[in-house]
Each structure stands twice: as C-alpha cells, then as structure tokens.
N, C-alpha and C positions, 0 to 999 in steps of 0.2 A: 260507353254510345255504342261502342262496335257490339256488345257482346246481346243488347238489348235486339238491334238491329240483326242480329244472326236469329236470336230464338224467335223474334215476330217470324220472317223470312221462316223458318221452319215451321211455324203454327200455320204461316199461312198454306203450304206445299202439304200440310197436314191434311189442311181443313179441304183442300180440293182434289183429295185425293180419294177423302171421307166421300165425296161427294160425286165424283167423278167413275170410280171403280165400278158401284153398281149399275150405272147405266151402259160401261163398256164391258161388264160382261153377260149383259144382255145378250150386246151386237153377234151377229151371227159373219161368217166371212162372206164379202162380198160378192158376186156373180152378174156377169155381164145379162140384159135383159135389151130387146129389139122392140118397138112399137111400131109394125108398119101400118099406115092409112088403106084405104082402097085407092089412094090419090096416086100412091107408090111411097110418101114421104116416110123419111126411118128416121125410128128418133132413142137414142140410145140412154139406157140406167147402169147403173149398179147397184143390185137389188141383197138383201138377207133375204133368206126362204128358210117361213117357218114350217118344218119337217114334220114336227110332231106335238104331240097335245100339248106340255108344257109351254113352247114356244108361239104356238098358236093363242093361247090364253095367255099370253104377255104380251104379242104384237109390241107396238109401239108405245106401248104404257109407261107414261111417266117422262117421257123423253118431251123438250121444250121446240126443238126446232129440227128441220131434216133440208139439208139442198136438194135442189130443184133437180139435179140430175140422180139423185137416190130414193129409192123405196123398201117395200117390203113385200115379197109375195107370201102369199099364204098356200102350202100345198096341203088338200083334203085327201090326197092318194085315192077318193072316191068318188064318181060321179052324184051328187047329190041334191036338194035345195040347200042353200046355207042361210045363215044370219048373222052379219056383225052389230057392231057395236062399238060406242067411243067410250067406255063407261074410264075414268082416266087416262084418258088420252088428252093428252092439251093442243096437239096441234088437228087442224082441221085438214082433213084428206079429201080426194076424188079416191072413189073406190071403182073401179073394173073387175066386174065379175065373168069369168073366161069358162069359155066350154071346151073340153079333153084336146078340142081342135086347135085352142090356142085364140079362136075368135074371141072375139070381146062382146059378152052377152046382154049386159048392162052398165052405164053405169053412176053411181049414186056421185055428184059433185058438192062440193063444198059442206060435208058431211059435220055435225054440231060438234063442238069439246067439250067434255067431258058428259054429254046423252047418254044417258043409257035405254033410249028409243032404238029398237033394234030395225036393221037396214037390209032388207030382203034380197035374196040373187034374182027373182023371179021368174025363174029356172032351174032346172038342176045344171051344176056348174063343178068343176075339177078344183078352181082356184082364184084369188084374187088379190090383183096387185091396188096395193095401195100409194096413192102419189101425194103429194105437196096439194093442197087443195089451190085449181085454177088451173090445176094441171093440163085435164083434158082439154077445159075451152083455149087457152093460149096453142096448144098444140093442135085444136082442130081433131081433138079423137074421137071416135062415135065407135056407137057398136055396130058392128062388122066386121072393124078393123082387127088387124091377125098379132099377137103377141109371140115372138118368139123365146126361148128359152127350151134348153134340154129338156125340161119337165114335161113339154107340149109333145115331144119326139119319140118320148116310151109309149104312146099311149094307140 
C-alpha cells in the first residue's frame, strides 16, 4: 500500500512539474512599477517586462490567472502606433498604452480573452501595461495618469 501511495505522489508531482515548468519558463523577473494618478494617488505593481520580440509575442498567453498587483509591461523600444490582441490569452486584461514620458495615452478595459480582434493604441506609444481586467476602474486610472518605471526615464 505504501509503495502505491509513493508512486501516485511521484506521478502527481511529475504531472504538476510538466504543467508548471513551461509557464514558469515564460515568466520574467519582476520589476517595481508605480502608477500615479492626476489626484496624486500611487498604485504599486510588480511587473514582468517584455523587452524583445519573442517575449512580446508570448506576452501573457496561456496564463490562467494573475495577481491583482502584478502585470506585464511591453517595451517596444521606439515610439510608434501599436496593436495588441488576446489570442491564446485566457485572462481578461486592461491595457494601458503609454507615451515615452510615461503618461497614459489610452486605456482599453476588459479585453476579450482569446480574441484575435486588434486593440490599437490610437497614437504613437512606446509601451503597453497589461493589468488584470477591472484594475483601471477599481483604481480610478485615466488617460493622463503617469506610469513610473525606469523604461520611461531613459527617454
């Protein structure tokens, strides 16, 4: 009986590692980011930063959840109009399109999971911050609020 229980535990652990390992491999180190509203409220997040084409293409695809104080910041390295989509993304997101000075140009709220519909920036931007859907409304975020992260200091 004991050998069967050990074998089952080992099998369960192997299955868990097989499922979690690809997800953990995609995860980037977390970096601090703060959003400051026009009213002066500060909201702190820990974000993964997608700095290269492969990381931007992967984004948050295949993830099933994200903590409310986490997000993903896409660094496009140059200022241009950008388009995003939700293909293979199971989590509904709020997308904050960010100008080079860190101000939010536009917010696309409650994006549709698994959709291939494009979501455009509406103007040239350098970054996009993805947060759990409902974050913008819950925190009172608006266009014109400022995102503080080292990415915006270098410009």
